[in-house]
C-alpha positions, 0 to 999 in steps of 0.5 A, spaced: 500 500 500 505 504 501 509 503 495 502 504 491 501 511 494 508 514 493 508 512 485 503 518 483 508 522 487 514 520 483 510 521 476 508 528 478 515 529 480 518 526 473 513 530 469 515 537 473 522 535 471 520 534 464 516 540 463 522 544 466 527 542 461 522 543 456 521 550 458 528 551 459 529 549 451 524 553 449 527 559 452 534 558 449 531 557 442 527 563 443 533 567 445 537 565 439 531 567 435 531 574 438 539 575 436 539 579 430 546 578 428 547 571 430 552 572 436 547 568 440 547 562 436 553 559 440 560 559 436 559 563 430 562 570 429 560 576 425 562 573 419 558 567 420 564 562 421 566 559 427 572 561 431 574 554 431 574 553 423 578 560 423 583 557 428 584 551 424 585 554 417 590 559 420 594 553 423 594 549 417 596 556 413 602 557 419 604 550 418 605 550 411 609 556 411 613 553 417 615 547 414 616 550 407 620 556 410 624 553 415 632 555 415 637 550 413 641 552 419 645 546 422 640 542 427 640 536 430 635 533 425 639 535 419 645 532 422 642 526 423 639 526 416 645 527 413 649 522 417 644 517 416 645 518 408 653 518 409 652 511 412 648 509 407 652 511 401 659 508 405 656 502 407 650 500 402 649 504 396 656 503 394 655 495 394 649 495 389 653 498 383 651 504 379 643 504 379 641 511 379 639 514 373 639 521 375 645 526 377 646 528 382 644 521 385 638 520 389 642 519 396 647 525 394 640 529 392 637 528 399 644 530 402 644 537 398 636 537 400 637 537 407 643 541 407 640 547 403 632 546 405 633 543 412 630 537 415 623 537 413 623 540 406 629 535 405 626 529 407 620 531 402 624 533 396 628 526 397 621 522 397 619 526 391 626 524 387 626 517 389 619 516 386 621 520 380 627 516 379 622 511 374 623 509 367 616 512 365 618 520 365 624 521 362 623 527 357 623 532 363 630 532 364 636 533 360 642 528 359 649 529 361 655 524 361 660 522 357 664 515 355 657 512 353 654 513 360 648 518 360 644 521 366 638 525 367 640 532 370 636 534 376 639 538 381 635 540 388 635 548 385 630 545 380 625 544 385 624 551 389 617 552 392 615 558 396 607 559 397 608 566 397 612 566 390 607 561 387 604 565 381 599 559 380 597 558 387 590 555 386 592 550 381 598 548 386 593 547 392 588 543 388 594 538 385 597 538 393 590 536 395 589 531 390 595 528 392 593 528 399 587 524 397 590 519 393 598 518 392 600 521 385 593 524 384 597 531 384 602 528 379 596 525 375 593 532 375 599 535 372 600 531 367 605 526 369 602 519 369 609 515 370 610 519 377 603 518 379 604 511 378 610 511 382 608 514 388 601 510 388 606 504 388 611 506 393 606 509 398 600 503 397 605 497 398 608 500 404 601 501 407 599 494 405 605 492 408 604 496 415 596 493 415 599 486 414 604 487 420 599 490 424 594 485 423 599 480 425 600 484 432 607 486 430 606 493 431 613 496 430 614 493 423 607 495 422 608 502 424 614 503 421 611 501 414 605 506 415 610 511 416 614 510 410 608 510 406 606 517 409 612 520 408 612 518 400 605 521 400 607 527 403 613 527 398 607 526 393 604 532 396 610 537 396 612 535 389 605 536 386 605 543 390 612 545 387 611 542 380 608 549 378 615 552 380 619 546 376 625 549 372 628 545 367 635 545 368 639 547 361 645 546 358 649 552 355 652 550 349 660 549 350 665 554 348 669 548 345 663 546 341 663 553 338 670 553 337 670 546 334 665 548 329 669 554 327 676 550 326 672 545 322 670 550 317 677 553 317 680 546 316 676 545 309 680 551 306 686 546 306 690 550 311 695 546 314 695 550 320 688 550 321 688 542 320 693 542 326 689 546 330 683 542 329 686 535 330 689 538 337 682 540 339 679 533 337 685 530 341 684 534 347 676 532 347 679 525 347 676 524 340 682 520 338 680 517 331 677 523 328 684 527 331 688 521 327 684 522 321 686 530 321 693 528 323 694 524 317 693 529 312 698 534 315 704 534 310 709 534 316 710 534 324 705 529 325 708 523 327 708 524 334 701 526 334 699 520 330 703 516 335 699 519 341 692 518 338 694 511 337 697 510 344 690 513 347 686 508 342 691 502 345 694 501 338 701 500 341 705 496 336 703 501 330 704 507 335 711 505 337 715 506 330 712 513 330 714 515 337 722 516 335 726 514 341 721 511 345 718 505 342 721 500 347 717 504 352 711 504 348 711 497 347 712 496 354 705 498 355 702 492 353 706 488 358 703 492 364 700 487 369 693 486 368 688 483 373 682 478 370 675 481 370 673 474 369 676 472 375 674 477 379 667 476 377 667 468 378 670 470 385 665 474 387 660 470 384 661 464 389 664 469 395 661 476 395 666 481 396 672 477 394 672 480 387 673 487 390 679 484 395 682 481 388 682 488 385 685 491 391 679 494 394 679 491 401 674 496 404 669 495 399 670 487 399 669 487 407 662 491 406 660 487 401 661 480 405 658 483 411 652 486 407 650 479 403 651 475 409 647 479 413 641 479 408 642 471 407 641 471 415 635 475 415 632 471 409 633 465 413 629 468 419 623 471 415 623 463 412 623 461 419 618 466 421 613 465 415 613 472 413 612 472 406 612 480 405 619 480 409 621 474 405 620 478 398 623 484 401 629 480 403 630 477 397 629 483 393 634 487 396 639 481 397 639 479 389 640 487 388 646 487 392 649 480 390 648 482 383 651 489 385 657 485 388 659 482 382 658 488 378 663 492 383 668 487 382 668 487 375 668 495 375 674 495 380 678 490 377 677 495 370 679 501 374 685 498 377 688 496 370 686 503 368 690 506 374 696 501 373 696 503 365 695 511 367 702 511 371 706 508 365 702 513 361 704 519 365 711 517 365 711 517 358 707 523 357 713 527 361 718 525 356 715 525 349 708 528 349 707 534 344 705 541 346 697 541 343 696 548 339 690 551 342 685 555 337 
C-alpha cells in the first residue's frame, strides 16, 4: 500500500522535471531567435564562421609556411639526416653498383636537400626524387655524361617552392590536395602519369605492408611501414605543390663546341695550320680517331701526334715506330700487369666481396661480405618466421646487392688496370708528349 501511494508522487515529480527542461529549451531557442546578428547562436562570429574553423585554417596556413620556410641552419635533425645518408652511401649504396639514373644521385640529392632546405623540406624533396627516379618520365630532364654513360640532370635548385612566390597558387593547392587524397593524384593532375604511378606504388605497398604487420600484432614493423608510406605521400604532396615552380635545368652550349665548329670550317680551306689546330682540339676532347684522321693529312710534324692518338686508342705496336726514341717504352705498355675481370667476377660470384679484395679494394670487399651475409641471415629468419612480405623484401634487396657485388668487382678490377696503365702513361707523357696548339 505504501509503495502504491508514493508512485503518483514520483510521476508528478518526473513530469515537473520534464516540463522544466522543456521550458528551459524553449527559452534558449527563443533567445537565439531574438539575436539579430547571430552572436547568440553559440560559436559563430560576425562573419558567420566559427572561431574554431578560423583557428584551424590559420594553423594549417602557419604550418605550411613553417615547414616550407624553415632555415637550413645546422640542427640536430639535419645532422642526423645527413649522417644517416653518409652511412648509407659508405656502407650500402656503394655495394649495389651504379643504379641511379639521375645526377646528382638520389642519396647525394637528399644530402644537398637537407643541407640547403633543412630537415623537413629535405626529407620531402628526397621522397619526391626517389619516386621520380622511374623509367616512365624521362623527357623532363636533360642528359649529361660522357664515355657512353648518360644521366638525367636534376639538381635540388630545380625544385624551389615558396607559397608566397607561387604565381599559380590555386592550381598548386588543388594538385597538393589531390595528392593528399590519393598518392600521385597531384602528379596525375599535372600531367605526369609515370610519377603518379610511382608514388601510388611506393606509398600503397608500404601501407599494405604496415596493415599486414599490424594485423599480425607486430606493431613496430607495422608502424614503421605506415610511416614510410606517409612520408612518400607527403613527398607526393610537396612535389605536386612545387611542380608549378619546376625549372628545367639547361645546358649552355660549350665554348669548345663553338670553337670546334669554327676550326672545322677553317680546316676545309686546306690550311695546314688550321688542320693542326683542329686535330689538337679533337685530341684534347679525347676524340682520338677523328684527331688521327686530321693528323694524317698534315704534310709534316705529325708523327708524334699520330703516335699519341694511337697510344690513347691502345694501338701500341703501330704507335711505337712513330714515337722516335721511345718505342721500347711504348711497347712496354702492353706488358703492364693486368688483373682478370673474369676472375674477379667468378670470385665474387661464389664469395661476395672477394672480387673487390682481388682488385685491391679491401674496404669495399669487407662491406660487401658483411652486407650479403647479413641479408642471407635475415632471409633465413623471415623463412623461419613465415613472413612472406619480409621474405620478398629480403630477397629483393639481397639479389640487388649480390648482383651489385659482382658488378663492383668487375668495375674495380677495370679501374685498377686503368690506374696501373695511367702511371706508365704519365711517365711517358713527361718525356715525349707534344705541346697541343690551342685555337
